[in-house]
N, C-alpha and C positions, 0 to 999 in steps of 0.2 A: 782633314788632318788623317797623317797616317797612324793607326791605333797599333802599338808594340804589346802593351798589357792589359786591352780590356776590348770587347766587341761592344758594338751596338745593334741592336735590333728594333725596329717601329713596326707595332702593329696598330695601325689608326692611330687614335691620341696617344697612345702607351709607347713609351720609350724604354726598353728593357736593356740596364746596363751590367754586362760580365766582366766579372776580374776573372781575367784570363793568363794567370800565373800557376799552371796546375801544379807542376814540378817541383812545388814551393807551397802547397795546400794555398796557393792565393796570397801567400805573404806578398807584402807590398815595402816598394823599396822608393827612393826620393823622383826618379822619373817617371813610375807608375799614379806616385801623389799628384804628380804637375800635370800626366796625361787625363786623369780622372776628371781632376779640376776644370780643365778645359771640356773635358766631355759632358759634365754637369752643368757649367755655364751655358753651353748649348742649349741644353734641356730647359733651361729655367728662361733661356731669350725666347724661344720657338714658342709663337702663339699655338702653335697646333698642336702641341706637346702638353696634354694636360698631369697626368700621372708619370711616374718614373719607378721601373724596379730594378734594384741592385741585389744580383746574385753572385755565384762563383761558378766557375766552369769546374766540371765531372761533380761525381757523387760521392766525394769527401771531406771536400771542404767549402763553405762557405770564405771564411778569410781568416788565416793563422796569424793575423795581425803584423809587427813590425818583421822585416826579412832581420831576424839577429845573428844567419850566417852570413849577411852581406854588410851586415855594421859591424861585427868582430874581423870579417877581412879586410877592415878599413873602408868601406864605401860610405860617402858622404849621405849624412841623414837629414831629413828636415821634409817639410811640405809647405806649401803656399796658404794663401790669407784662408781658404775655404778647409784647411785641417787636413787629419788623417783623411786618403781615400778621398779630398776633395769634397769632404760631407761634414765632418763634423763640427764644424768652427762655420757651418753654411746656416747663418741665421736669416738673409735678406729672401729665402724661396718660399714663397707662401702654395705651391703646389704639393700634390703629397708623393711622399715619398713608402715605397712599402719595399721592406727586407724579405728576401726568399734563400734562407736561410738552411742552405741543402746538406749541412755538414757540420764541419769545425767552425765556432766563431769564436776564438781567441783573444783575449788584449784589444789591438785595436782592431779588431775583425766585428770584436761584440761591440766596441765604442760605434763602429758605422751602422751596426744593427739598430742600437741605441737610439741615433741619431735620425734615425726613420722615423715617419707616425707610424706604420702595423711593422710586425714581425708574424711572419707566417715560417715556419718551421717543421722540417721533415723529422719523423720519429729519429734518425738516428742523427740529431744536430746536437751539439755540445757545446754551453756556454761557458765563458769565465773571465775575470781579470786578475791574470795570474803574472801579473808586471812585478810583485813584491820577491817573488821566486829567484829573481835573474837580476833584482838590484835595482828595477825600475819601479815606476806609478803610474796609474792609469791617466795621463794626464790630457787627454785626447776627448775630454768631456765622460770618459765612464766614473770619474768618483763624482762627478755633478750629477750625470741625468741616472744614475742608477737608484741611491736615494730619493729623488724625488719622481721616480716611477714605482718603486716599492716599497717605499716607506726605509728608514733608517736601519732600523733593527736586523733587517732580512737583506738588506745590502752591504752593512757593517759586515754580517756575517758570510756573505761572498767575498767582499773584499781582504777581508783580513786573512782570511785562509786560503785563498785562490782556489778553491776547490771550484771543481765542473760541476756545472747545472744543466741535467738533461732536458728535453727539449718539453716532457709533459710535467718536470716539476717548473720550468721557466713559465707554462701556463698557470701554471697552480700560484706562483707566485706576483702574475699578474703581467709580465714584459713582452709574454708570447700570445699573440691573438686569436692562431687555430695553428694546431698539430695534424698533421697529414701523412700519410704512409711515404717511406723513403724511396726518391724519385719524383713527387709529387709536386714541392714546396714551390716550383714556378709555374706550375699548373695553377697551383690553389691562389697563388699572388695574382695571376692575371685573369682568372676571376674575380679577385676581389678590386682588384684595378678597373674591371670591365663594367662593375657594378656603380662604381664612383662615377665613372667617365658619363655613365647613364643622367648625373646629375648636371646641375649650370657649374661648372667650371669656376664662375666667377663668385658663386654662393661658397662653391667649395673651397678657394683661396681665401674669402673673407671670413670663412668659420675658422681655419686652421688659424689664419691671422689672429682673429678675435679671443681665441681661446692660448695661443702663447704670449701675447700682450697682455691678456687678462691676469695671467697666472702670475705675472712680475709686480702685480699692486694687489691693493686690497678690491675687494667684490665691490665693494660701494664706487671705489675710482674706475675700475673696471665697464661695470654698467652706465656709467654716465659718460665713457670717454669713446666705449666702442663705436658708435656712428660715426666718430671722427676718423677711425683708422683707414689708412689709404685702401687697404681691398676692400672694406667695408665702401667706402667712398664710392672705390672703381665698381663694387657691385650693383650700387644703387643707382648709377648713370649709366648703367650699359644697356645694351639692345636685351641682354636675356632677362635681366630686370622686368623688361615688358613681354617679352616672350613668354616667361612662366605663367603668369596669370591668364595671357590670352588664351596659350594651348590646353590651359584647364578647360576655360569655360567652355572651349571649343569642343573639346575632348578628344585631344587626339596629343600624340607625343610633341613633347618639346624640341624646337629646332634649335640649338645652345651655338651659339656662336662665338662665346668664350669673348666676348667683348662689349 
């Protein structure tokens, strides 16, 4: 597939997806959404790829959100089943997703980051859901994910004012995992990805699915049902489930197969 609005780099089991519209701070329009949906579909379906990093091209922006100039000029607006950036409504991917936020993450850009499992931010990163300032609302997941991730009052404070939050405050609020010097977000995200990839991918997927499904029900129900979750069942019937204890007993690094 020819890519016009994004780039893909693969480093072992890690896929790096770069939003590549730097001339508009990596803001996204309809064609970019569908392209990213196809790119992330490919990652999700590839058994050799275990972790994905999403970042933005250049040193100023991760993603400025919806391309308002495109919309104002009459450009068609919309995205596919997987949501803004091919990610915000992607609820069936059990592989870890890391946002390497290297600058501005506004509106839909922040929503893409919130849809990832980890956010690594450079010191110059800025986050906001400013949609009310332009007569819109953060309906690509921001209004639902931010309160769940940092609590109602803190989220309301950001959402109702549309104020900008820096990387350090984002870390204090709890939605940023690590803050690094400017220009080092991607390298730090790769370090996280490499650490994750040292573990069994089957165990990682089972863990992610158990957390996400479990949070949607009561604690009792989650503990009772978690062994029946598809990714947990897949882990328990995988070769990795045998390889892990065997490698431990033989005092050697495990050879994960991811199946």
